[in-house]
N, C-alpha and C positions, 0 to 999 in steps of 0.2 A: 222521313230522311232528308237529310240537308244536302241536296243536289248539287249545289255549286261547291262545295267543299269535296264530295265525292269524284265530281267531273274533275277539277284541277289534279285530284289525287291518282285519278287515272291517267290523266294525260302527261302527269309529272313521274308516272310509276317506275319505269327505267331509271332515272336520275335519281329517284330517292330510296330504292332498292340499293342501287349502288352506293350510295352515301352513307346509309344505313349500315352495311355491312363492312364500309371501310371506318365508319367511327366504332364501330364494336370491335373492331380487330386493333385500332391504334390508339384508342382509350385506356388508359390504365384503370384495372378493375381494383378497387381499394376493398379492404376486407372490412367488415362489420367492426363495431367498436366492441372492447373485452370488458372484462370487469362486472361488478355487480351491476344488474339493472335496476335496484331500487335504491333508496336512500332518504334522507329528509334533511331538512335545514331548521334548526331549531330543537329546542330540549322537550322532552316529555312526548305524550301523544300526539301526534300531526292535527292540527285544526283545520287543515283543508290538502284532501289526498287528489293528486294530480296524477291520471293516468294517460301517456301518450302511446297512441297505436298507428301503424301503417307499416311505410314501405322503407327505402334506404335512410331517409332523415331520423325516422323513429329507430333504426337500426344502427345509427351513429356512426354511416360511413362519413369518412373524413376526419374522424377524430381517432385517437388510440382508444380510449376509455369512454364509457356512458358517463362519466361524471361530467367529461366535456360536452356531452350529447344535449339535443334538444330538451329532455324532459327534465335533467337535473339543472341546467343552464335558466330554465324559465321558473322553476322552483325555487333556485337561489334568488332570483330578483323578485318574486315575490316575497318570500321571506324578508328581505331588505325593505322594502317597500311597506310591509304592514306590520313587521315584528313578529309576523304570528308562524308556529311551527309549521313548516310545508312538508308533507311526503311525498314522493315521486317514484313511479313507475314508468318503464317503457317497454312496449313490445312492439317488435318490428321485422321486418325480413327484407333484405335488399333483392331488388327486381319482381317483386311479388307483385299481384294484381288486386283489387277488391273483392272480388268472387273468390280467389285462393286465402285471401286473409280470413275471410270468415269461417273457411275450412280450418284454418291455422289456429283462430281463436278458440272453435270449439275443444282442440284438444290441449289447450291451456287452462290453468287453474289461477286466475288472475284475482286480485282482491278487489273489494269493492273502492269506489271513488268518488268524489266528489265533484269530479270533470272529467271527462273525457275528451282529448284532443285528438282528431284524426288528420294523419299527414298523408294524403294520398294522391294519386293521379296521374304522376309521370309515366307510371308503367302501363295504365290503362289508355294513357294517351299513345304513346309509342305502339302498345299493342292494339290499337284501333277496337277497344272496348266500344261497343253502341251505346249510344245514350240511352235507349231503353233498358238495358242491361244494368248500366252504371247506377242508374235512378233506383231500379228494383233492388240492386246489393247493398245501397244505403238505406233502404228502407228494412230489408232484412237484417243489416247491421244494428238497427236501431231496436229492434226487436231482440237480437241476440244479446246485447250487453245491457238489457233493462234490469236483469239481477245485480248488475255492477253499480249502476248509476240510474236515477230518475231524471237527473239533470240533460237539458240538451245538450246532444253531441256537437261540441265545437269543430266545426269543417274549417282546416286551415285550407284557403284558396291554392287552387292548381296554380303552380308556379308557371311565371311566362316564359313558356318554353324559347319563344322567338329572340330571347335576350341569353339564351345558352350559346354562346361564342364557341363553345367547344365542338358545337355541331355546325356543318356548312351550310350555307343556303343552296337551293330553296329549302332544304331539308327542314331546317330550325323555324322557317316561317310556316311550313304545313304544319308542323308539330304545334309550333304558337297556335295556330288557328283552331287544330283540334282541342288543345288544353282550354282556350277561351269556351269550347263550346262545353266542357265537362264541366268548367268552372260555373257556367251560367244553371246546370242543373243544382249545384250546391245552393247559389243563390236564390233559387226559386223554391227549392225546398225548405230554406230557411224562412222565407217570407210565408209560404202556406201553413208549413207547421213548424212555428216558434216554440212550441213545449217539446219538440224531437231534435229540432237542429238549431244552431246558430252559425252564422258565418263571419268569419276574421280574413283580412288580406294577408297574403302572405308577403312580407317585406322584401322587395327586391333587391338580389344579391347581384350589384354590377359589378363593385370594385374587386379587381384581381386578387388583393391581398387578402380577400374574406372568402377566397375559393380554396379548394384543396388541390392536391397536385393532380389531380385529372381534371381540372377546369369544370368542374361539373357539381361536385358536392360542397357544402359549406367546409370551412377550415374550422379551426377551432374559435378564430375571431368570428367566423362566419356565422356559429352557434351562437355566441354571444350576441352579435348583432340582432339576429332574429329574435332572440330570447329577450333582449331590452325592449325592441318595438312590440313584440306581445304582451309583455308583464304591463304596459300602459294600458292595454283593454281591460274592460270590467268582467272580472272573475267573481263578483259576487262575495266579496273578501270585505 
């Protein structure tokens, strides 16, 4: 149990509850992206298959179609950098937590992948998923997707919620504190089990022009910005 965090949260709970309810009431709820959830860049059979799973970023919230979303934009940049044919698939649910994502994935018939990118953490942060539960869900996920890919799951770091200016203070600072706790679980798992997980930093989106109209999710330019930064990492291509 992380006593300082829970003590601070308890002391601020009246303010946090009020700010949380107000934020949910006043923040526009954008839809998930539409259109095909898979595609490829280049001709012929894909030489590298990318699968992105997770919450709102995997669901393409903030853009109109999945072609402008994270999986497609990352695949495009990997194709441009390597000249190889890159296939992409995305599966995300807006507002979902990791435990519920496990249930949703069990009902999906997803194709094999050479790399699986997990974009999660915001809803587990706001929903106060315990660290023990979060860690166990990640281990369960590794087992659940083993039939799709034997490669380590790429854990995209939990976004720094203290920088979410759409959230008021002190709510965003408490959420940022909690997000860092969950992110440390990512880092520890990647260090302890490198055959199962690897960790990548989430590019911080602070420029307002990179945010959608809700001031919370990436815009079309925001997803391009994130994809460009991630494409610079080693994907084994």
